[in-house]
Structures are given as C-alpha cells and as structure tokens.
DSSP file (Angstrom, degrees, kcal/mol; ACC not computed):
  #  RESIDUE AA STRUCTURE BP1 BP2  ACC     N-H-->O    O-->H-N    N-H-->O    O-->H-N    TCO  KAPPA ALPHA  PHI   PSI    X-CA   Y-CA   Z-CA
    1    1 A M     >        0   0    0      0, 0.0     4,-2.2     0, 0.0     5,-0.2   0.000 360.0 360.0 360.0 -41.4    0.0    0.0    0.0
    2    2 A R  H  >  +     0   0    0      1,-0.2     4,-2.3     2,-0.2     5,-0.2   0.909 360.0  51.4 -62.2 -41.6    2.8    2.4    0.9
    3    3 A L  H  > S+     0   0    0      1,-0.2     4,-2.5     2,-0.2    -1,-0.2   0.897 108.4  52.5 -62.3 -40.0    4.5    1.8   -2.5
    4    4 A F  H  > S+     0   0    0      1,-0.2     4,-2.6     2,-0.2    -1,-0.2   0.919 109.9  47.9 -61.0 -44.6    1.1    2.5   -4.3
    5    5 A L  H  X S+     0   0    0     -4,-2.2     4,-2.4     2,-0.2    -2,-0.2   0.890 111.5  49.9 -65.2 -39.9    0.8    5.8   -2.4
    6    6 A V  H  X S+     0   0    0     -4,-2.3     4,-2.2     2,-0.2    -2,-0.2   0.927 113.0  46.7 -64.0 -44.6    4.4    6.8   -3.3
    7    7 A C  H  X S+     0   0    0     -4,-2.5     4,-2.1     2,-0.2    -2,-0.2   0.912 112.1  50.3 -63.3 -43.1    3.8    6.0   -7.0
    8    8 A A  H  X S+     0   0    0     -4,-2.6     4,-2.2     1,-0.2    -2,-0.2   0.915 111.0  48.9 -62.6 -43.2    0.5    7.9   -7.0
    9    9 A L  H  X S+     0   0    0     -4,-2.4     4,-2.7     1,-0.2    -1,-0.2   0.898 109.1  53.1 -63.0 -40.6    2.1   10.9   -5.5
   10   10 A A  H  X S+     0   0    0     -4,-2.2     4,-2.4     1,-0.2    -1,-0.2   0.887 109.1  49.4 -61.9 -39.4    5.0   10.8   -8.0
   11   11 A I  H  X S+     0   0    0     -4,-2.1     4,-2.3     2,-0.2    -1,-0.2   0.915 111.7  48.2 -66.4 -43.1    2.5   10.7  -10.8
   12   12 A V  H  X S+     0   0    0     -4,-2.2     4,-2.3     2,-0.2    -2,-0.2   0.934 113.1  47.5 -62.9 -46.3    0.6   13.7   -9.4
   13   13 A V  H  X S+     0   0    0     -4,-2.7     4,-2.3     1,-0.2    -2,-0.2   0.918 112.4  49.4 -62.5 -43.4    3.8   15.7   -8.9
   14   14 A A  H  X S+     0   0    0     -4,-2.4     4,-1.7     1,-0.2    -1,-0.2   0.892 110.7  51.0 -62.6 -39.5    5.0   14.9  -12.4
   15   15 A G  H  X S+     0   0    0     -4,-2.3     4,-0.6     1,-0.2    -1,-0.2   0.896 111.6  46.5 -65.1 -40.5    1.7   16.0  -13.9
   16   16 A C  H >< S+     0   0    0     -4,-2.3     3,-0.8     1,-0.2     4,-0.4   0.887 110.8  52.4 -68.6 -39.1    1.7   19.3  -12.0
   17   17 A A  H >< S+     0   0    0     -4,-2.3     3,-1.1     1,-0.2    -1,-0.2   0.838 101.9  59.9 -66.9 -32.4    5.3   20.0  -13.0
   18   18 A S  H 3< S+     0   0    0     -4,-1.7    44,-0.3     1,-0.2    -1,-0.2   0.707  96.5  62.0 -71.3 -17.5    4.6   19.4  -16.7
   19   19 A N  T << S+     0   0    0     -3,-0.8    -1,-0.2    -4,-0.6    -2,-0.2   0.658  87.0  89.7 -80.5 -15.7    2.0   22.2  -16.7
   20   20 A R  S <  S-     0   0    0     -3,-1.1    42,-0.3    -4,-0.4     2,-0.1  -0.577  90.4-104.9 -79.3 143.7    4.7   24.7  -15.8
   21   21 A P        -     0   0    0      0, 0.0     2,-0.4     0, 0.0    42,-0.3  -0.443  29.0-130.2 -69.6 140.0    6.5   26.3  -18.7
   22   22 A N  E     -a   63   0A   0     40,-2.8    42,-2.0    -2,-0.1     2,-0.4  -0.741  21.9-120.2 -86.5 134.9   10.0   25.1  -19.5
   23   23 A Y  E     +a   64   0A   0     -2,-0.4     2,-0.3    40,-0.2    42,-0.2  -0.618  38.5 176.1 -72.9 130.1   12.6   27.8  -19.9
   24   24 A I        -     0   0    0     40,-2.2    42,-0.4    -2,-0.4     2,-0.2  -0.961  32.2-111.4-129.7 152.6   14.2   27.7  -23.4
   25   25 A H    >>  -     0   0    0     -2,-0.3     3,-2.1    40,-0.1     4,-0.6  -0.504  34.3-111.3 -76.1 152.1   16.8   30.0  -25.0
   26   26 A A  G >4 S+     0   0    0      1,-0.3     3,-0.9     2,-0.2    -1,-0.1   0.801 117.3  64.6 -56.4 -30.2   15.5   32.1  -27.9
   27   27 A A  G 34 S+     0   0    0      1,-0.2    -1,-0.3     3,-0.0    43,-0.0   0.744 102.3  49.9 -65.8 -21.8   17.6   30.0  -30.3
   28   28 A E  G <4 S+     0   0    0     -3,-2.1    -1,-0.2     2,-0.0    -2,-0.2   0.581  84.9 115.5 -89.5 -12.7   15.4   27.0  -29.4
   29   29 A F    <<  -     0   0    0     -3,-0.9     2,-0.4    -4,-0.6    -3,-0.0  -0.332  43.8-175.4 -63.7 135.8   12.2   28.8  -30.0
   30   30 A K        -     0   0    0     -2,-0.0     2,-0.8     3,-0.0    -2,-0.0  -0.998  24.2-143.3-136.0 133.0   10.1   27.5  -32.9
   31   31 A N        -     0   0    0     -2,-0.4     3,-0.1     1,-0.1     9,-0.1  -0.852  14.0-170.1 -92.2 108.6    6.9   28.7  -34.3
   32   32 A Y        -     0   0    0     -2,-0.8     3,-0.3     1,-0.3     2,-0.3   0.437  40.1-119.3 -80.8   0.7    5.0   25.5  -35.2
   33   33 A G        -     0   0    0      1,-0.1     7,-1.8     7,-0.1    -1,-0.3  -0.682  31.5 -68.0 101.5-152.3    2.3   27.5  -37.2
   34   34 A S  B    S+B   39   0A   0     -2,-0.3     5,-0.2     5,-0.2    -1,-0.1   0.002  80.2 116.1-141.2  31.6   -1.4   27.8  -36.6
   35   35 A T  S    S-     0   0    0      3,-2.1     3,-0.3    -3,-0.3    -3,-0.0  -0.618  74.8-109.0 -96.5 164.3   -3.1   24.5  -37.4
   36   36 A P  S    S+     0   0    0      0, 0.0     3,-0.2     0, 0.0    -1,-0.1   0.850 118.4  37.6 -60.4 -33.6   -5.0   22.5  -34.8
   37   37 A L  S    S+     0   0    0      1,-0.3    20,-2.4    19,-0.1     2,-0.3   0.609 125.5  34.6 -94.6 -12.6   -2.3   19.7  -34.7
   38   38 A S  E    S+ C   0  56A   0     -3,-0.3    -3,-2.1    18,-0.2     2,-0.3  -0.860  81.4 125.9-146.0 105.5    0.8   21.9  -35.0
   39   39 A H  E     -BC  34  55A   0     16,-2.2    16,-2.6    -2,-0.3     2,-0.4  -0.993  42.8-146.3-157.2 158.6    0.8   25.4  -33.5
   40   40 A T  E     - C   0  54A   0     -7,-1.8    46,-0.6    -2,-0.3     2,-0.4  -0.999  23.9-166.8-127.2 129.6    2.6   27.9  -31.2
   41   41 A V  E     -DC  85  53A   0     12,-3.3    12,-2.3    -2,-0.4     2,-0.4  -0.963  18.3-132.1-123.2 131.5    0.4   30.3  -29.3
   42   42 A Y  E     -DC  84  52A   0     42,-3.2    42,-1.3    -2,-0.4    10,-0.2  -0.692  21.7-179.1 -79.5 129.2    1.5   33.4  -27.4
   43   43 A L  E     -     0   0A   0      8,-2.9    38,-0.3    -2,-0.4     2,-0.3   0.701  48.0 -88.0-101.3 -25.9    0.0   33.5  -23.9
   44   44 A G  E     - C   0  51A   0      7,-1.0     7,-2.8    37,-0.1    -1,-0.4  -0.849  37.7 -96.5 140.7-177.8    1.4   36.8  -22.6
   45   45 A S  E     -eC  77  50A   0     31,-2.4    33,-1.8    -2,-0.3    34,-0.3  -0.947  18.0-165.6-137.0 154.3    4.4   38.3  -20.8
   46   46 A D        -     0   0    0      3,-2.3    21,-0.0    -2,-0.3    -2,-0.0  -0.456  56.7 -69.6-118.1-160.4    5.5   39.3  -17.4
   47   47 A Q  S    S+     0   0    0     -2,-0.2     3,-0.1     1,-0.2    20,-0.0   0.807 129.5  19.3 -65.0 -29.3    8.5   41.4  -16.3
   48   48 A Q  S    S+     0   0    0      1,-0.1    19,-2.9    19,-0.1    20,-0.4   0.727 118.7  41.6-112.9 -28.7   11.1   38.8  -17.4
   49   49 A F  E     - F   0  66A   0     17,-0.3    -3,-2.3    18,-0.1     2,-0.4  -0.864  54.8-138.8-131.5 155.0    9.6   36.3  -19.8
   50   50 A H  E     -CF  45  65A   0     15,-2.6    15,-2.2    -2,-0.3     2,-0.4  -0.890  32.8-145.8 -99.3 142.1    7.3   35.7  -22.8
   51   51 A Y  E     +CF  44  64A   0     -7,-2.8    -8,-2.9    -2,-0.4    -7,-1.0  -0.905  19.6 177.0-118.1 141.6    5.1   32.6  -22.4
   52   52 A F  E     -CF  42  63A   0     11,-2.4    11,-2.4    -2,-0.4     2,-0.4  -0.967  21.4-149.9-139.9 151.2    3.9   30.2  -25.1
   53   53 A A  E     -CF  41  62A   0    -12,-2.3   -12,-3.3    -2,-0.3     2,-0.3  -0.950  26.8-175.9-115.0 144.6    2.0   27.0  -25.5
   54   54 A W  E     -CF  40  61A   0      7,-2.6     7,-2.1    -2,-0.4     2,-0.3  -0.965  16.9-171.4-142.0 157.0    2.9   24.7  -28.4
   55   55 A S  E     +CF  39  60A   0    -16,-2.6   -16,-2.2    -2,-0.3     2,-0.3  -0.983   5.8 177.2-147.0 137.0    1.8   21.5  -30.0
   56   56 A S  E >   -CF  38  59A   0      3,-2.8     3,-1.8    -2,-0.3     2,-0.4  -0.826  69.5 -55.8-141.0  99.2    3.5   19.4  -32.7
   57   57 A G  T 3  S-     0   0    0    -20,-2.4    -1,-0.0    -2,-0.3     0, 0.0  -0.547 122.9 -14.7  66.3-124.3    1.5   16.3  -33.5
   58   58 A K  T 3  S+     0   0    0     -2,-0.4     2,-0.3    -3,-0.1    -1,-0.3   0.462 124.3  84.9 -90.6  -1.9    1.1   14.4  -30.3
   59   59 A S  E <   + F   0  56A   0     -3,-1.8    -3,-2.8     2,-0.0     2,-0.3  -0.687  51.7 141.7 -98.0 153.2    3.7   16.4  -28.4
   60   60 A G  E     + F   0  55A   0     -2,-0.3     2,-0.3    -5,-0.3    -5,-0.2  -0.980   6.0 139.6-174.0 172.6    3.1   19.7  -26.7
   61   61 A G  E     - F   0  54A   0     -7,-2.1    -7,-2.6    -2,-0.3     2,-0.4  -0.983  44.5 -73.4 170.6-161.2    3.9   21.9  -23.7
   62   62 A K  E     - F   0  53A   0    -42,-0.3   -40,-2.8    -2,-0.3     2,-0.3  -0.976  34.5-166.8-130.4 143.9    4.6   25.4  -22.5
   63   63 A W  E     -aF  22  52A   0    -11,-2.4   -11,-2.4    -2,-0.4     2,-0.4  -0.876   9.2-159.9-123.0 156.7    7.7   27.5  -22.9
   64   64 A K  E     -aF  23  51A   0    -42,-2.0   -40,-2.2    -2,-0.3     2,-0.4  -0.990  11.2-170.0-133.4 138.4    9.0   30.7  -21.4
   65   65 A V  E     - F   0  50A   0    -15,-2.2   -15,-2.6    -2,-0.4   -40,-0.1  -0.981  32.0-104.5-127.4 135.3   11.7   32.8  -23.1
   66   66 A K  E >>  - F   0  49A   0    -42,-0.4     3,-1.5    -2,-0.4     4,-1.1  -0.337  23.3-134.5 -59.6 135.8   13.6   35.7  -21.6
   67   67 A K  T 34 S+     0   0    0    -19,-2.9     3,-0.3     1,-0.3     5,-0.2   0.826 105.5  60.7 -60.8 -32.1   12.3   39.0  -23.0
   68   68 A S  T 34 S+     0   0    0    -20,-0.4    -1,-0.3     1,-0.2     3,-0.1   0.678 107.9  45.4 -69.8 -16.1   15.9   40.2  -23.4
   69   69 A E  T <4 S+     0   0    0     -3,-1.5     2,-0.5     1,-0.2    -1,-0.2   0.667 111.0  51.2 -98.8 -20.7   16.5   37.2  -25.8
   70   70 A L  S  < S-     0   0    0     -4,-1.1     2,-0.4    -3,-0.3    -1,-0.2  -0.950  76.3-139.5-129.1 112.4   13.4   37.4  -28.0
   71   71 A S        -     0   0    0     -2,-0.5    23,-2.3    21,-0.1     2,-0.4  -0.552  22.4-174.6 -75.5 125.1   12.3   40.7  -29.6
   72   72 A F  B     -g   94   0A   0     -2,-0.4    23,-0.2    21,-0.2     3,-0.1  -0.976  20.1-162.5-122.6 132.6    8.5   41.2  -29.5
   73   73 A A  S    S+     0   0    0     21,-2.9     2,-0.4    -2,-0.4    22,-0.2   0.855  82.4  18.0 -79.7 -37.1    6.8   44.1  -31.2
   74   74 A T  S    S+     0   0    0     20,-0.6     2,-0.3     2,-0.0    -1,-0.3  -0.996  70.5 167.3-137.5 138.5    3.5   43.8  -29.2
   75   75 A E        -     0   0    0     -2,-0.4   -25,-0.0    -3,-0.1    20,-0.0  -0.954  14.7-159.2-145.0 165.4    2.8   42.1  -25.9
   76   76 A W        -     0   0    0     -2,-0.3   -31,-2.4     6,-0.1    -2,-0.0  -0.955  39.8 -79.4-141.2 161.7    0.2   41.8  -23.2
   77   77 A P  B >   -e   45   0A   0      0, 0.0     3,-1.6     0, 0.0     5,-0.4  -0.328  32.5-131.8 -63.6 139.7    0.2   40.7  -19.5
   78   78 A L  G >  S+     0   0    0    -33,-1.8     3,-1.4     1,-0.3   -32,-0.1   0.836 103.0  66.6 -57.7 -35.2    0.1   37.0  -19.0
   79   79 A A  G 3  S+     0   0    0    -34,-0.3    -1,-0.3     1,-0.3   -35,-0.1   0.628  80.7  78.5 -66.1 -14.8   -2.7   37.4  -16.4
   80   80 A E  G <  S-     0   0    0     -3,-1.6    -1,-0.3   -37,-0.1    -2,-0.1   0.741  92.2-135.9 -70.0 -21.6   -5.2   38.6  -19.1
   81   81 A G    <   +     0   0    0     -3,-1.4     2,-0.2   -38,-0.3    -2,-0.1   0.625  54.5 141.1  76.7  12.4   -5.8   35.1  -20.3
   82   82 A R        -     0   0    0     -5,-0.4     2,-0.3   -39,-0.2    -1,-0.3  -0.532  30.1-168.9 -83.3 154.6   -5.6   36.1  -24.0
   83   83 A T        +     0   0    0     -2,-0.2     2,-0.3    -3,-0.1   -40,-0.2  -0.965   8.1 172.2-138.0 157.3   -3.9   33.9  -26.6
   84   84 A A  E     -D   42   0A   0    -42,-1.3   -42,-3.2    -2,-0.3    14,-0.1  -0.975  33.3-109.9-160.2 149.6   -2.9   34.5  -30.2
   85   85 A F  E     -DH  41  97A   0     12,-0.6    12,-3.4    -2,-0.3     2,-0.3  -0.272  44.8-114.4 -69.0 170.2   -1.0   32.8  -33.0
   86   86 A L  E     + H   0  96A   0    -46,-0.6     2,-0.3   -53,-0.3   -46,-0.1  -0.797  33.8 168.3-115.3 152.7    2.4   34.4  -33.9
   87   87 A M  E     - H   0  95A   0      8,-2.0     8,-2.2    -2,-0.3     2,-0.4  -0.960  30.1-120.0-148.5 163.1    3.8   36.2  -36.9
   88   88 A Q  E     - H   0  94A   0     -2,-0.3     6,-0.2     6,-0.2     2,-0.1  -0.887  23.0-139.2-107.2 140.4    7.0   38.2  -37.6
   89   89 A N    >   -     0   0    0      4,-2.6     3,-2.0    -2,-0.4     6,-0.0  -0.234  39.9 -86.8 -84.6-177.9    6.8   41.8  -38.8
   90   90 A Q  T 3  S+     0   0    0      1,-0.3    -1,-0.1     2,-0.1    -2,-0.0   0.729 128.5  56.9 -64.9 -22.1    9.1   43.3  -41.4
   91   91 A Q  T 3  S-     0   0    0      2,-0.1    -1,-0.3     3,-0.0     3,-0.1   0.409 119.6-108.7 -88.0   1.7   11.8   44.1  -38.8
   92   92 A G  S <  S+     0   0    0     -3,-2.0     2,-0.3     1,-0.3    -2,-0.1   0.538  73.3 139.4  83.7   7.0   11.9   40.4  -37.7
   93   93 A Q        -     0   0    0    -23,-0.1    -4,-2.6   -21,-0.1    -1,-0.3  -0.636  53.0-121.5 -84.1 141.5   10.1   41.0  -34.4
   94   94 A W  E     +gH  72  88A   0    -23,-2.3   -21,-2.9    -2,-0.3   -20,-0.6  -0.516  36.7 171.8 -76.1 149.5    7.6   38.5  -33.2
   95   95 A Q  E     - H   0  87A   0     -8,-2.2    -8,-2.0   -23,-0.2     2,-0.1  -0.982  37.5 -97.8-154.7 149.6    4.1   39.7  -32.6
   96   96 A P  E     - H   0  86A   0      0, 0.0     2,-0.9     0, 0.0   -10,-0.2  -0.447  33.6-129.6 -66.0 140.3    0.7   38.2  -31.8
   97   97 A Y  E     + H   0  85A   0    -12,-3.4   -12,-0.6     1,-0.1     4,-0.0  -0.835  36.5 166.1 -92.2 107.7   -1.6   37.8  -34.8
   98   98 A V        +     0   0    0     -2,-0.9    -1,-0.1   -14,-0.1     3,-0.1   0.235  38.1 105.4-110.3  13.2   -4.8   39.4  -33.7
   99   99 A G  S    S-     0   0    0      1,-0.1     2,-0.4     2,-0.1    -2,-0.0  -0.128  85.8 -67.4 -78.9-176.7   -6.6   39.7  -37.0
  100  100 A G  S    S-     0   0    0      2,-0.1    -1,-0.1     3,-0.0    -2,-0.1  -0.607  98.9 -10.2 -76.7 129.9   -9.4   37.5  -38.3
  101  101 A G  S    S-     0   0    0     -2,-0.4    -2,-0.1    -3,-0.1     0, 0.0  -0.131 105.7 -35.8  77.7-176.2   -8.4   33.8  -38.9
  102  102 A A              0   0    0      1,-0.1    -2,-0.1    -4,-0.1    -4,-0.0  -0.429 360.0 360.0 -80.0 155.0   -5.0   32.3  -39.0
  103  103 A P              0   0    0      0, 0.0    -1,-0.1     0, 0.0    -2,-0.0   0.508 360.0 360.0 -66.3 360.0   -2.0   34.2  -40.4
C-alpha cells in the first residue's frame, strides 16, 4: 500500500510539473504554425519572460523565453488570459496575430 501511495504521489507531482513552462533559449524557440495539430500560441508576458503554448503532432507543452533574448513588437500581460498565433513583422520582431483567422 505504501508503494502505491508513493507511486501515485509521484504521478501527481510529475503531472503538475509538466504544466509549468520550460525555460528555453530564444535560439530554441520554434513557431509551429497555426493548425490544430501543429501550432505555437503566445500566452502573454511578465517582467522577465514571454510565455507560449505549443503543439506538434502528439507532443506539446509550454515555454518561457527571456524577454531580453526574443524581440517582440507587441505584448500583453500573462494574467489577461488572451492567446494568439504568432507572426513576424518586417523588422523580424515576433508579434501576436490578432486579425481574423490564422496568419
């Protein structure tokens, strides 16, 4: 019984940890596009990081990238609960795509 409880706790802790964004360097950042099975979505920013959710086939997760490493033209607070697909402007800066439909 004790082994079962330890295993169950380990699974719960692992599940909770996977919901936290992983820090990646800007060189590792990838825009997977804007389809249901392959996408990168901007979640918002805080004082230090930009936050993203991503999916590529059956894999997915959350990232955070230091703001000093990834140039963003437009951002909003993470707490707003908004999401948007991404595009790059003519200067090469990332920005949320807030128009109608996918970019």
